[in-house]
N, C-alpha and C positions, 0 to 999 in steps of 0.2 A: 434457372439460377437457384430457385428455391430447392430443387431436388439435389443439386450439387452441394448446397450448404447443409442440408439434412444428412446427406451421405457422409460428408466430412465430419459432422458432429457425431454421427453414429460410429464411425471408424475411430474417432478419438476417444469416445467413451469406452469402446471395447478394448482398445489398447491400454487405457488407464486401468481397467479392471484386471487385465492380465498382469500388468506390472505391479499392481498393488498387493498381489498375493505373495506372501513370503513363504517359500517352500524349503523345508529342510530335507536334504537328500537322504534317502535311506541307504542302508548298507549295500544293497544290491546295485543301486544307482552309482554309488562311489566305486564299487568294483568294476562295473561296466565302463565307467569313465576312465579308470586306470588301465584296464585290459584293452579296451577298444575306444580310445579317445576320439572325440568328434574331429572330423577332418574339415576344418574351415569354419567360418562364421555362420554359414547357412545351416549346416548340420547342428552346430551348437545352439542356434536359435530354435531350430526344429525340436530338439530334445527339450529345451526349456519350455516351449509351448506345450508339448505333449505332457510334460510333468505338471505344469500348472493346470491343465485341463483334467488331469487324473487318468490319462490313458496309459 
């Protein structure tokens, strides 16, 4: 029980830190989104996570 609570707490903290970052898209990111838009919500979320992590 304690492990599941700690896991849930760690997951919620990591999600909050990712959403707290406000990232302004660069020119290259805007061009990529225009030329090759994300196909669906999963790819859109993946690009968002990649950009917030700086990859």
